[in-house]
N, C-alpha and C positions, 0 to 999 in steps of 0.2 A: 320684199318681193312678193308679188301675187301674179300667178299665170306668167311668170318669166319677165314681168315688168315691174319697175319701181312703183310703190304705192302712190306716189304723187302723180303718176300718169293715169291713174284710175279716175274717170270722171265723177264717180259717186263719192270717192274720197275727197276729191277737189271741191265738189259742191258742198259737202258737209263741213269741210274746213273753212270755206268761204262764209257759210252761215254762222259758224262759231265766231269767226273774226268780226262779223257784223255785231253779234251779241256782246262780245267783249268791248267793242268800240262804244256801244250804247252804255255799258257800265262806266266807261271812262267819261262819257258825257254827263252821266248822273253825278259823278264826282265834281266836275266843273260847275254844274248847276248848284250843288250844295255849297261849294266854296263861294259862288256868287251870292247866294242867299245870305250866308253868314256875313260877308263883306257889306251887304246892303242893309243889314240889321233885321232881316226877316227870320222867322222861325222855320228851320228846315225839317221839322219833325216828320211831316208826312212824306216829304221827298226822301228823307233818310230811310223811312220805312219802305218806300218803293224801291230804293236802291238796295236795301238789305235783301228783300225778296228776290229781286232780279239777280243779285250776286249769288245767292244760294242756289237758285234754279239753274243759272248759267254754269256754275261750277259743276253741278251734277251732270249737265248735258256734255260739258267738255270731257269729264272723266268717263262718262258712258261711251262717248264717241271714240275716245282713246282705246277703250276696251274692245269696241267693235272693230276698229281699224287694225289693231295689232293682233287680234285673235285670241285664241284660247290660252296661249302661253302668258298672257297678261294677268291671268288669275293666280300666277305663282307669286308668292310673297317675297319681300326683300330678303336677300341672302341666298336665294336659290340661284344656282349657276345658269339655269335656263331662262330665268325671268328677264324679259326685255327691259331695258333702261333701269336695270338693277331693282326691279320691282316697284318703282315709283308710281307706275300707273295703277297698280292694284292698291297701293297705299292711299293714293289720291282718291280713288274710287270709294274706299271705305270712309275716308275723312270727310267727303262731301255730304254725307248723310247728316253729320252733326250740324252743318251750317243751316239746316232748315229749322232748327230749334235753338241753336246757340245764339245768344244775343237777343233773344225774344223769338218765340215761334212765329212762323209765317202767318198763322191765324191771328196772333196778337198784332202783328204789323198791319194786317188787313183791317183790323178793328181800328187801329190808329188812323189809317188812311180814311176810313169811313167817317169817323167822328170828327177828326180835325179838318180834313180838306173838304169833305162833302157835307158836314154838318148833320150827319145822321145821329139819332139818339143811341146811347150806349145800350147794350143788351143788359137785361137785369141779371144780377149775379145769382148763381145757383147757391143755395145754402143747404147744409145738411140738417135734418131734423135733430133737435137736441132731446136725448132721452132723459126722462125724469125719474 
């Protein structure tokens, strides 16, 4: 409840949830595209990289929006008797950070997209000087 009304009656909450629903639907469409590419014998490397980046960033936006909508009490950890939804929002918020580098950092995925789909040259690898 906010200002005596249910949260779903707040137009800003409604708009943000609609935006997130669109982004989650885009992620679903990425999955269908990857499946189609595999079935067609195509290499889905760059599409998989795009999907991974989109999933990581969307999950962070979903968790952040959950924290914003439900307020300060969402910062309470699981196990606290005052934590809404048994602290799952706070836990999800912390876990989404790992998604930006788990399974390959977003920077690595962007490099895959650039080299595989766009044909751009790879960046030269930085090497450490060897002491003699």
